[in-house]
C-alpha positions in Angstrom: 17.9 -31.9 17.5 18.6 -29.5 14.4 19.0 -26.3 16.0 17.1 -24.7 13.4 13.9 -26.6 13.6 14.2 -25.2 17.3 14.2 -21.9 15.8 11.1 -22.0 13.9 9.5 -23.9 16.6 10.3 -21.2 19.0 8.6 -18.6 16.9 5.5 -20.6 16.4 5.5 -21.1 20.3 6.0 -17.4 20.7 3.0 -16.1 18.6 0.8 -18.4 20.6 1.9 -16.2 23.7 2.0 -12.7 22.3 -0.8 -12.8 19.5 -4.4 -12.2 20.0 -6.8 -15.2 20.5 -8.4 -14.0 17.3 -5.0 -14.0 15.1 -4.3 -17.2 13.1 -1.3 -18.9 14.0 1.4 -20.3 11.8 1.4 -23.3 13.8 -2.1 -24.1 12.7 -2.2 -23.4 9.3 -4.2 -25.4 6.9 -1.4 -26.2 5.2 -0.3 -26.1 1.5 -1.9 -27.4 -1.8 1.3 -29.7 -2.1 2.7 -31.0 1.1 6.0 -30.0 1.6 8.9 -30.2 4.6 8.5 -27.1 6.9 11.3 -24.4 6.7 14.1 -24.9 9.3 13.8 -21.8 10.7 11.1 -19.6 9.3 7.2 -19.9 9.5 4.9 -21.0 6.7 3.6 -17.4 6.5 7.3 -15.9 6.5 8.0 -18.3 3.6 5.1 -17.3 1.7 6.0 -13.5 2.1 9.5 -14.4 0.8 8.3 -16.4 -2.0 6.0 -13.8 -3.2 9.0 -10.8 -3.3 11.4 -12.8 -5.2 8.7 -14.1 -7.7 8.6 -12.3 -11.2 5.1 -11.3 -10.9 5.7 -9.0 -8.2 8.6 -7.4 -9.7 6.5 -6.7 -12.9 4.4 -4.8 -10.4 6.7 -2.0 -10.7 5.5 -1.2 -14.4 2.2 -1.9 -14.2 -0.4 1.4 -14.0 -2.3 2.2 -10.9 -4.7 5.0 -12.3 -2.6 7.4 -14.2 -1.4 5.3 -17.4 2.3 4.3 -17.6 3.4 7.6 -15.7 6.5 9.4 -16.8 6.9 11.3 -13.5 8.1 8.9 -10.7 5.8 10.8 -8.2 2.6 8.7 -9.2 1.6 5.5 -7.9 2.1 2.4 -9.7 0.7 -1.2 -8.6 4.0 -1.8 -6.9 3.9 1.4 -4.7 0.3 0.8 -4.3 1.2 -2.9 -3.2 3.7 -1.3 -0.7 1.4 1.2 1.0 -1.2 -1.8 1.5 1.5 -3.6 3.4 2.5 -0.7 5.2 -0.9 0.2 6.2 -2.0 -3.2 7.1 1.1 -4.4 9.2 0.7 -1.0 11.3 -3.1 -2.1 12.1 -2.5 -5.8 12.4 0.5 -4.9 15.0 -1.7 -3.2 17.4 -4.2 -5.6 17.3 -2.0 -8.2 17.9 -2.8 -10.2 14.8 -0.1 -12.4 12.4 2.0 -9.8 11.0 3.8 -12.4 8.6 0.7 -13.4 7.1 -0.7 -10.4 6.9 2.7 -9.0 4.8 2.2 -12.1 2.6 -1.2 -11.1 1.6 -0.7 -7.7 1.4 2.4 -8.3 -0.9 0.9 -10.8 -3.2 -2.9 -9.3 -3.2 -2.6 -7.9 -6.7 0.2 -10.4 -8.6 -2.2 -11.0 -11.3 -3.1 -7.5 -12.1 -2.8 -6.6 -16.0 -1.1 -3.9 -17.8 -3.3 -0.8 -17.7 -5.0 -1.5 -14.3 -8.6 -2.3 -13.4 -9.1 -0.9 -17.6 -7.1 -3.9 -18.4 -9.0 -6.2 -16.2 -12.2 -5.0 -17.7 -11.0 -5.5 -21.0 -9.8 -9.1 -20.2 -13.3 -9.7 -18.7 -15.0 -8.9 -21.5 -13.2 -10.4 -24.5 -12.0 -13.7 -22.9 -14.9 -16.3 -22.8 -14.3 -17.7 -19.2 -13.9 -14.0 -18.2 -11.1 -12.8 -15.8 -10.6 -11.2 -12.3 -7.1 -10.1 -11.2 -7.7 -11.8 -7.6 -8.4 -14.9 -9.4 -5.9 -14.5 -11.7 -3.2 -13.9 -8.7 -4.2 -17.4 -7.4 -3.6 -18.9 -10.7 -0.1 -17.6 -10.4 0.7 -19.4 -7.4 -0.9 -22.4 -8.2 0.1 -22.9 -11.6 2.2 -19.9 -13.3 4.8 -18.6 -11.6 8.0 -21.0 -12.0 8.0 -24.6 -13.0 5.0 -25.4 -10.3 3.6 -22.5 -8.8 4.6 -20.7 -5.5 2.4 -23.3 -3.4 1.3 -21.0 -0.9 -0.7 -21.8 2.2 -4.1 -21.9 2.1 -4.5 -18.5 4.6 -2.5 -16.7 2.2 -4.3 -17.6 -0.9 -7.6 -16.9 0.9 -6.9 -13.4 2.0 -5.2 -12.5 -1.9 -9.0 -14.0 -3.2 -11.0 -12.1 -1.3 -9.5 -8.8 -1.1 -11.4 -7.5 -4.0 -14.1 -4.6 -3.1 -15.1 -2.2 -6.3 -17.1 0.6 -6.2 -19.9 -0.3 -3.5 -19.7 1.1 0.2 -17.2 -0.3 2.3 -19.1 -2.3 4.9 -19.2 -1.2 8.4 -17.6 -4.5 10.0 -15.5 -7.3 8.1 -14.9 -10.2 10.0 -14.5 -14.3 9.6 -18.0 -14.9 8.9 -18.4 -12.1 6.5 -15.9 -12.9 3.8 -12.6 -13.7 5.0 -11.5 -17.0 6.8 -8.6 -14.8 8.9 -9.1 -11.4 10.7 -5.4 -10.7 9.0 -7.1 -11.3 5.6 -9.9 -8.7 6.6 -7.4 -5.9 7.7 -5.6 -6.4 4.1 -8.8 -5.6 2.7 -9.7 -3.0 4.3 -6.1 -1.2 4.2 -6.4 -2.0 0.3 -9.2 0.6 0.4 -7.8 3.2 2.9 -4.5 3.0 0.5 -5.9 3.4 -2.9 -8.6 6.1 -2.0 -6.0 8.3 -0.3 -3.1 7.7 -2.8 -5.7 8.3 -5.8 -7.0 11.3 -4.7 -3.7 12.5 -3.8 -2.1 11.7 -7.3 -5.2 13.4 -8.8 -4.1 16.6 -7.1 -0.6 16.7 -8.0 -1.7 15.8 -11.5 -4.1 19.0 -11.6 -7.0 17.3 -12.3 -8.8 18.3 -9.2 -8.1 20.7 -6.4 -7.8 20.3 -2.6 -11.3 22.2 -2.6 -12.7 20.0 -5.0 -12.8 17.2 -2.1 -16.4 17.2 -0.8 -16.7 19.5 2.4 -18.3 16.8 4.6 -15.5 14.2 3.8 -12.7 17.3 4.9 -14.9 18.3 7.9 -14.9 14.4 9.0 -11.4 13.2 7.9 -9.0 16.4 7.7 -7.6 18.5 4.6 -4.4 16.3 3.7 -2.8 13.0 2.7 -1.3 12.4 5.6 -4.2 13.6 8.1 -6.7 11.3 6.2 -4.7 8.4 6.4 -3.8 9.1 10.1 -7.6 9.3 10.8 -8.7 6.1 8.8 -5.9 4.0 10.4 -6.9 5.0 14.1 -10.4 4.4 13.6 -9.9 0.9 12.7 -7.8 0.0 15.7 -10.1 1.8 18.3 -12.8 0.2 16.7 -11.4 -3.4 16.4 -9.4 -3.6 19.5 -9.8 -7.2 21.4 -12.8 -7.8 19.0 -13.4 -11.0 16.5 -13.8 -8.4 13.4 -12.8 -5.4 11.9 -14.7 -2.3 12.2 -14.9 1.5 11.5 -17.2 3.9 13.4 -20.1 5.0 11.5 -18.8 8.5 11.4 -15.5 7.9 10.0 -16.9 5.1 7.3 -19.5 7.4 6.2 -16.5 10.2 5.4 -14.5 7.1 3.5 -17.5 6.3 1.3 -18.0 9.8 0.7 -14.4 10.0 -0.8 -14.8 6.6 -2.8 -18.0 8.1 -4.4 -16.2 11.4 -5.2 -13.3 9.4 -6.8 -15.5 7.2 -9.0 -18.1 9.8 -10.0 -15.6 13.1 -10.3 -12.1 11.4 -11.1 -12.1 8.4 -12.8 -14.4 9.3 -15.4 -13.0 12.5 -16.1 -11.8 12.6 -19.9 -8.0 13.2 -19.3 -8.2 9.8 -17.4 -10.9 7.9 -19.7 -8.8 9.3 -23.1 -5.9 7.7 -22.2 -7.9 4.5 -21.0 -9.6 4.2 -24.4 -6.3 3.7 -25.9 -4.9 1.3 -23.5 -8.3 -0.6 -24.0 -7.4 -0.7 -27.8 -4.0 -1.9 -27.6 -5.0 -4.6 -25.1 -7.9 -5.5 -27.1 -6.1 -5.7 -30.6 -3.3 -7.7 -29.1 -5.4 -10.3 -27.5 -7.6 -10.8 -31.2 -4.3 -10.8 -33.0 -2.6 -13.8 -31.0 -6.2 -15.5 -31.0 -6.2 -15.3 -34.8 -2.5 -16.4 -35.1 -2.1 -19.4 -32.5 1.0 -20.3 -34.1 2.5 -17.0 -33.6 1.2 -16.9 -30.1 2.6 -20.5 -29.2 6.2 -19.6 -30.8 6.3 -16.4 -28.5 4.4 -17.9 -25.3 7.1 -20.6 -24.0 4.7 -21.3 -21.2 1.7 -21.9 -23.2 -0.1 -24.8 -21.6 -2.2 -27.2 -23.5 -4.4 -28.4 -20.9 -5.8 -24.4 -20.8 -8.0 -22.8 -23.8 -6.0 -20.5 -26.0 -7.9 -17.7 -24.1 -6.7 -18.8 -21.0 -3.1 -18.9 -22.2 -4.0 -15.5 -23.6 -5.1 -14.1 -20.7 -2.1 -15.0 -18.7 0.6 -14.1 -20.9 -1.4 -10.7 -21.6 -1.6 -10.1 -18.0 1.8 -10.8 -17.3 2.9 -8.1 -19.2 4.0 -4.3 -17.9 2.5 -1.3 -19.7 5.8 -0.8 -21.5 6.0 -4.0 -23.0 2.6 -4.5 -24.3 2.6 -0.9 -25.8 6.1 -1.9 -27.5 4.4 -5.6 -28.9 1.4 -3.3 -29.9 3.9 -0.7 -31.9 5.9 -3.9 -33.2 2.8 -5.3 -34.7 0.7 -2.8 -36.1 3.3 0.1 -36.3 6.3 -1.6 -37.8 7.5 1.6 -39.3 8.2 2.9 -36.0 10.5 -0.3 -35.5 12.4 0.3 -38.8 13.3 3.4 -38.0 15.0 2.4 -34.6 
């Protein structure tokens, strides 16, 4: 028998021995949309992780906004550094809870593949102007199944489910997340909560470094519960999730820590994101994206010539969303200038 096959099967058997009974086992995966031969020595979730890392959509995250628009300073987070933070936090939690770390990593690395340039402002703009609407988590799955490469990435059901169900919005974080709540795996639930831990902490950190807020502006009650530093808040949140989820078939906060986290989340949405310094830049970003969309919609021949992956089976709005959401901040700004400010390009 092929030794490589023995290696994969050995890993699958090892999972059955060492992982929690609540973990998703590679051997029990529901499979892929299109059947394919198993990898000779990697489990199905390890294959998915590698496909995501080597995808074009993943590389583009390096130059897509987190909160601060097209930041020149290397300190500020981008979609890629956010994704890496989510991966690290969720893997830490998953390892201690004896969940499937490979599945967690694949979901975490793929959760923002479909994000637009300019972050959530770009997502809101496309959702408003496209006939079929737009959501970055749905676009991520669209990339996985249709757009990346010739035939998509063909990832497993479990990874796609975790990516599709990671979004949380501005609503309060739930006390408990489990299989019966939203996610089909606890690994997906871990990524969902880790996404919140990551963005809440690093968006506050970026706002402090940028001078938008001071550490003392953070609500006192949240500081008393969660600590006065970025590192301390991360540590307390992660430890709380672990201690309240050990040997459980769900992921949970303590009531006290959840309350503190929701105070921080509300502070971001009410006092940080609406600040004029951020909103003024976001208004510019919205104008760029919207005018690019309508320009190509009114000039479909130019768009089809530009977009080599144009799918005839999809509407013009769907193709426009596919194309625009694939662009980095710098790419869409350069395109806007070339179309609407041509004299700038003539001078170059």
